[in-house]
N, C-alpha and C positions, 0 to 999 in steps of 0.2 A: 504494500500500500504506500503510495507516494505521500509525502508530507512536506510541510513548510515550517517545521518547528524551529529549525536553525534561524530562519528569517525572523520569525516572531520573537525568538529569544534575543536576537540582536536589537530588534525594535524596542524591546522592553529592558534592554541592558541587563540580561540575566545570563549567568553562567549555567552550565549543565548542572552543577552542584546546587545552585540557588533554585533552579526550576525543580529539581528533584526533591528538595526540602519542601517546597510549596505543595508538591503533589503527593508527598509521603512515600516516595520510591527512592531507589538508589541512583547515583549518577550513571552507573552502568546501564540501567534500564532506559534512561533518557537517551544515552548514546546509541543503544541498540535500536530504539524506535527511530531516531534521527537517521541512522544508516539503513533503515528499512529492513533490518534483520529480524525485527519483532513487531507484531501488530498489537497495539494496546487494547485492553478491555474497553468496552463501551463506557464504563464508569470512569476509567482513566482518561479517555478521550474527552468526555464531558468536562472533567476537571481541568484539562489543558485549555479547552475552549473558554472556561470561566476565568482562568488566570490571565489569558490574553484578551478577554473581552470580545471574542468573536464566535462565529458558529463553527461547529465541527467541520462542516464542508469547506470552510476557509483554510483549515489546517490539513485535512486529510482528503485524498482523492483515490478512488479505486477504479482501475481499468480492468474490465472483465477479461480482456485479451492477455493480461499479465498473469492470470491465474495458472498455477502449475498443477 
């Protein structure tokens, strides 16, 4: 799943560590999501959207053709 977390982190001047603390996860989790190695739970995706003040669709996009 494609995402723009790194862009939103930069816009909000947040490190991976700072975002992780706000979300209640580890920095490694944020890194894995950013690198598209891990898809977050729906709950975590909503938390991210709230932190950045945007809709989930602004952060995450899914392309059916990328499905493995």
